[in-house]
C-alpha positions, 0 to 999 in steps of 0.5 A: 105547289102540288098536293091533294087538300080537298074532298068532294061531298055529294048529297044525293038526297039534296042533289048538291055538290060541295068541295071542302078542305080536309083538315091538315092534321087529318092529312098528316095523321091519316094520309088518304085512302083507308086512313082518310076514309076511316077518319071521315066515317068515324067522325060522321057516322053514329053507332048503329047507322043502317049501312043501306040507309041514306046516312051511310057514307060511301067514299071513293078515296085515292092517296096523296101519291095517286098516279105516282106509285109503282104498279097498277093505280088503285082506289079505295071504296070505304063505307060501313059494310052491309054484310058485317055492319062494321068498317069496310075498305075495299080496293080495285085497280085498272083504268078507272082508278087511274082516271079517278085520280086525275078527275079528282085533281086536288081532292083525296076523295069523293064522299057520297051520302043520301039517296036518290029517288031515281037512278043516277050517276056522278060524273067527275072531271076537273076536281068537281062533280055533277049528278046526272040521270042514269039510263043503265039501271038493270044493265050488267057491269059489261053492258054498263061499261059499254054505255060509257065508252068515252070515260072510265066508270065504277058501277054496280050490276044487278046484285048491287041494285038488288042490295045483295050484301056482298055486291061489288063495285065493278070497273073496266067492264068487270075486270076489276072489283072493289069486291069484299063486304058489299060496297056495291049494295051501298051504291044500290041503296043510294040508287047510284049506278055508276061513278064516271071518271071523265078526266085524264089519268093522273101523272106524277106532279114532279120530275123527281116523283116520275123518276122514283116511279120508274126506279121502283117499277124496275125494282118491282119487275126484278123482285120475287113478288114481281116475278111471281106476279108476272108469271102467274098473277094470283093464280099460283095461290091455288096450287100453293094452298093445295100443296100445303094442305090449306085449300078449303074444299067442298064447303070446308070439309077438306083441305086439299082438292084432287082437281087442282091441276084442272083449275090451277095456274097451268090450266089457266095458262093453257086456256088463256087468250092473252094477258090483261095488260100485254104492253105493261112491264109487269102484266096483269091477269090472264084473259079467258073466253067463256060462253058469256064473254071474257073473264080474268080468273084470279086465285080467289075465283079458282079457290072459292068457285072451283075447289070450294064447290068441288068443281074440277071442270075449268070451263065451268069455273071460268063461266061461274067467275064470268057470271059473278063479274057481270052480275057484280057479286063477290066471288069469295062470298058467292062460293061460300053461300053456294057451298052453304046451300049444298051442305044445308041441302045434304042435311035437309036443313033446306029443301033443295037438290044441290050437290058439290061439283054441279056447276049448273046448279051453282050458276042458277043459285048465283043468278037467282041471288043476284037477279031473282032468276029461276032459283034451284031452291025455295025463294026464302032461301035465296032471299036469306042468302042475299044477306050472307052465310051468317044470316042463312045459318041463323035462319036455318040453324046450320053453321057449317061454313066459317065466317069472321065478323059475318064475312065469309073466309077466303079459301086459305084454310087456317087450320094448319097455320095458327098465325093465319088463324090470328090474322083472320080473327083480328082482321078489321073488316072480317074474314080477310086474308089481305090484311096479313097472310103469314101462312105463306111463310108459316107453313114452312117454318116452326114459328113461336107465339111472338113470331106469329104476333109480329108477322100479323101485327106488322103486316096489318100496320104496314098495309094500313099505311100502304092502303092509305097511300093506296099502293098496288097490293103487290108492287107496294111491297117494294115500299115495305122497308120505309112505308113509302117515306121516299115518295112522301119526302119527294112530295113534301119538297114540292108542297106544303103538306108536311107528311111524315117522311121517315119509316118509324113515323109512318109505321106509327101512322099505320098503327094509328090507322089500324087502331082508329078502325078498331075504335069504329068497330068497338063503337059498333059493339065489337069486342073480344068475342068477335075476334074468334075462330068460327066454331066450324073450324074448332074441334075438327082435328088436332091442328086448332087448339082453342085454349092455345088460340085464346092465349095467342089472342091475349098476347096479341092484345097486349102487344097492341096495347089493348085490354083483355076485352079487345078494346084499345086502352087510354094509354094506347090512344094517347100514344097514337094521338087518338085520345082526342079523336075518340068520342064518348060512345066508344068505350076504352079497354081495361088495363091488361091483367091476364097472365100469359103463359 
C-alpha cells in the first residue's frame, strides 16, 4: 500500500522527535497541505497564543499526491502569523519541496513546536528527523544554502533571525520563498535556522499516477496559463496591471506607472542570462545578474519594489529584489513599508529624508530593518517597521498604505474592480491576491454582484483544495475542473485511505477547509469589521462606493452561510461536518437577517 498517514512532531524545547498517525477522518476531510495544517493549528493552539512564542506550531506540509502532480513540486508552511495574528499558509516550490516530500516518506507534515536555546537545524530523511546544532546563524540565505551543498534546505536569513514580522522561509539559495505573513520570523523565534531535506525527491508511487503526471504536464504546456508562464513567468502581470490602470504606484498614490516599460517583462527578458529551469518543459523565472549575485525577478518584485517605490531603473529594482531574497524578507511587505516611510517623511510624521525613486535609500532602509545596518531614519522608526505597516501607522499616526487584517496589499489596485476588493477583504490570511484574483477577467467585463461573488468564492474554495493537495499554483489549474479527483481516484486504488474522488465532494472539501480557517480566525477575534477595504482606498474617487461594498459583503456572507457578523452559522457547520470540530471558544454566526438590495 502507498500513502501518507503520519506526521513528524519535533519539540525544540524538549529536543524530542515523535512520529504519530494522522486521524483517518482528518485525512479524508482535510487532505494535506493547507487543510491538514489548519486542522492541527485549530486543534492545538489556544486563542491569543503568541505567534513568536514556543507554543506556536510551524508546520511544513506536503499533500497526499506529493511528487505526482504536474508542474513544480511545492510545500506549505502553515502557522499563526506574527504579522496578522491570524492563520497563515505560505507556499514555495523548487528543489527543497521535491526533496521534502521524499524525505518525509509516509508523513504529511513536519510539526515544529517549542524553542531551542541555541541555533539548530532539523534534518529529515527516511521518514524521521534529527535536531542538530546549526553553524550558519547570521548567514544570509545564499550563504546558508552553500553550507548544505549535499542537501536541499529551507532556511531563514537575517530578517527571520531578527524576527521581522514579514520574514520569509527561503529555499534554493533564495530563488524560492514561502513569502507572506512572517513564517520566517516564527522560525527565528524558535532558533530554527533551517530544515534540511536529505532524502531523494518523491516520485509517483504507481505507474498510473506517473502516467497521469505526464498527461497533465503535456496538457499544461499547451494550456493558455502554461503558455503564458513559459513565455513570461509572472512578470507580465506588471504590464497587465499598468494597462488596466490597476498598478499601485508611489505608495498607492497612482494606479499606473510611466516607468513600466523599463521594469516590465520585456526589460527582464532583455537583461536575463537565462531561465530558472532551462531543461524543464515549462521553464521557471528569468535569471538576472546583480552586483550582489543572481536573482529571479517575479511580478511582485517589479510591482512592489519598482512601481510601488517609483523606481524605473531596472538594475536598481533587480538589486532590491536580490537584497530581499538574501536577507529573507517578503518583497511585497518590504516595498510597502518603504513606501509608508517615504510618505510619512513627506508629511513630517517621521524625521527622515526619503523620496520615491531613490533606490539607495530604499536599500538602506530594507537592510536596516533586516540586520540593523545604518538606517536612513530614526532607529525607532526602523524597529516599528519590523512589525509592518499597521504598527507604523498606529505608532506615528499616518494610514496611507493599505492593509487588510494587517497584511500589506500587493500592487494589484482593487479600486477599479469590486470583485478584487471583495477578494482582498475576505482573504483568510490578510491582503492577498492569490486566494482569488477576479481582476484578471473583471476589468474586461461588466460583472454584476452575483458574478463577482461566484468568482471570488469559487476561487477561494477550489484553491483551498488545490493547496491542500499542494499543487503548483499555475499547473494546478489543469485540475480546476475536478479539483484533482482523477489523481485521488488513482491513489485510492493503490491505498486504503479513501479520499473523496469526485469533483462535487472535493469542492465541498474546499469549502470546509476555507470555513475551518475562518473558525480559527474568528476564535482570534475576526468579524465583519476585519473584512473591510482600507480607509486609504475609500473616498478617493468614484471607483469605490463604500455602501455598495457593504451590500456586496452581505451577499457574500449569505452565499457562504455566514451571519451578518461574518461568522459561520451552526447550520453551515453542520452541513460541512465542522460542528463537532468547533470548540467553545469559537462563537458562531447569527442567522442572516439583513435585506440585500
